[in-house]
C-alpha positions in Angstrom: -71.1 -10.5 -29.6 -70.3 -7.3 -31.7 -74.6 -7.2 -31.6 -74.5 -7.1 -27.8 -72.1 -4.3 -27.9 -73.8 -2.4 -30.1 -77.3 -2.7 -28.1 -75.5 -1.7 -24.8 -73.6 1.2 -26.2 -76.2 2.8 -27.1 -78.1 2.7 -23.8 -74.6 3.7 -22.1 -74.1 6.8 -24.2 -77.8 7.8 -23.7 -76.9 7.5 -20.1 -73.6 9.2 -20.5 -75.5 12.1 -22.2 -78.5 12.3 -19.3 -75.5 12.2 -16.7 -73.2 14.9 -18.5 -76.0 17.2 -18.8 -77.5 16.9 -15.3 -74.0 17.7 -14.0 -73.4 20.4 -16.1 -76.7 21.9 -14.7 -75.9 21.3 -11.4 -72.5 22.7 -11.7 -73.8 25.8 -13.7 -76.8 26.6 -10.7 -74.0 26.0 -8.0 -71.2 27.9 -9.7 -73.8 30.9 -10.5 -75.3 31.0 -6.9 -71.7 31.3 -5.5 -70.5 33.7 -7.5 -73.5 35.8 -7.3 -73.2 35.7 -3.6 -69.7 36.4 -3.6 -69.0 39.1 -6.3 -72.7 39.7 -7.9 -75.0 38.0 -10.7 -72.9 39.6 -13.3 -69.9 37.4 -12.3 -72.0 34.3 -11.8 -73.1 35.0 -15.7 -69.5 35.2 -16.4 -68.4 32.1 -14.6 -71.4 30.0 -16.3 -70.4 31.2 -19.6 -66.7 30.1 -19.1 -68.1 26.7 -17.8 -70.0 26.1 -21.0 -67.2 27.3 -23.2 -64.9 24.9 -21.3 -67.3 21.9 -21.5 -67.6 22.0 -25.1 -63.8 22.4 -25.2 -63.4 19.2 -23.2 -66.0 17.0 -25.0 -63.9 18.1 -28.6 -60.9 17.1 -26.6 -62.5 13.8 -25.4 -63.7 12.8 -28.8 -60.7 13.9 -30.9 -57.9 12.9 -28.2 -59.8 10.1 -26.2 -61.6 10.0 -23.0 -58.1 10.1 -21.0 -57.1 13.4 -22.6 -60.5 15.2 -22.5 -58.6 18.1 -20.4 -55.7 18.7 -23.0 -57.9 21.4 -25.1 -59.2 23.2 -22.3 -56.0 23.6 -20.6 -54.6 24.9 -23.6 -57.2 27.5 -23.6 -56.6 28.3 -20.2 -52.8 28.8 -20.8 -53.7 31.2 -23.9 -55.9 33.2 -21.7 -53.4 33.8 -19.2 -50.5 34.6 -21.5 -52.8 36.9 -23.3 -55.4 38.4 -20.9 -57.8 40.9 -21.5 -58.2 41.0 -25.2 -61.4 41.3 -27.2 -61.8 37.5 -27.2 -60.9 36.9 -23.5 -64.2 35.4 -22.6 -63.3 35.2 -18.8 -63.0 39.3 -18.6 -65.6 40.3 -20.9 -68.7 41.4 -19.3 -71.9 39.2 -19.4 -73.7 41.2 -22.0 -71.0 40.3 -24.5 -72.5 38.6 -27.6 -69.3 37.4 -29.0 -68.4 35.5 -25.8 -71.9 34.1 -25.8 -71.4 33.1 -29.4 -68.2 31.6 -28.5 -70.0 29.3 -25.6 -72.8 28.3 -28.2 -70.1 27.3 -30.9 -67.6 25.6 -28.3 -70.7 23.8 -26.9 -72.3 22.8 -30.1 -69.1 21.5 -31.4 -68.1 19.4 -28.3 -71.8 18.0 -28.6 -71.5 17.1 -32.0 -68.0 15.5 -31.4 -69.3 13.4 -28.9 -72.4 12.1 -30.6 -70.4 11.4 -33.7 -69.5 7.9 -32.4 -67.5 5.5 -35.0 -70.8 3.2 -35.8 -72.9 6.7 -36.5 -70.2 8.2 -38.8 -69.9 4.9 -40.6 -74.0 4.9 -41.0 -73.9 8.3 -41.9 -71.3 7.8 -44.6 -73.2 5.0 -45.9 -76.5 6.5 -46.4 -74.7 9.3 -48.2 -72.8 6.9 -50.5 -76.3 5.1 -51.3 -77.9 8.5 -51.9 -75.3 9.4 -54.2 -75.3 6.3 -56.1 -79.5 6.7 -56.4 -79.2 10.1 -57.7 -76.6 9.0 -60.7 -78.5 6.0 -61.5 -81.6 7.6 -61.7 -82.6 8.8 -65.6 -83.1 12.5 -66.0 
């Protein structure tokens, strides 16, 4: 039965990744369009950047705390932004050309995607390969 679960799990993770990507692109497009019409394209870019950061934080939260608590880390970041607004790290108030905020978006999204991709069986397979490589290098004559 575990073999059947493993076969279905890879398909489910692939479907979930495609769904999450399509949904993210759709939300970014609609959000940018709405903000650009309401306040200008600069606000749209800031909104998209914020969405990408919160998506990365939500993916990290879901991977670390479980699917039901995917909202916990993004909520903590929102509370932090509300309590300490308009600082150099406030990505919601920085201009759209702020490279630091875009770097935060790229890092948050990368960490979230990596945490989501690091399923228990992938971690186990990775550590097994590392152990095999280290035992092969130790066993090889100089």
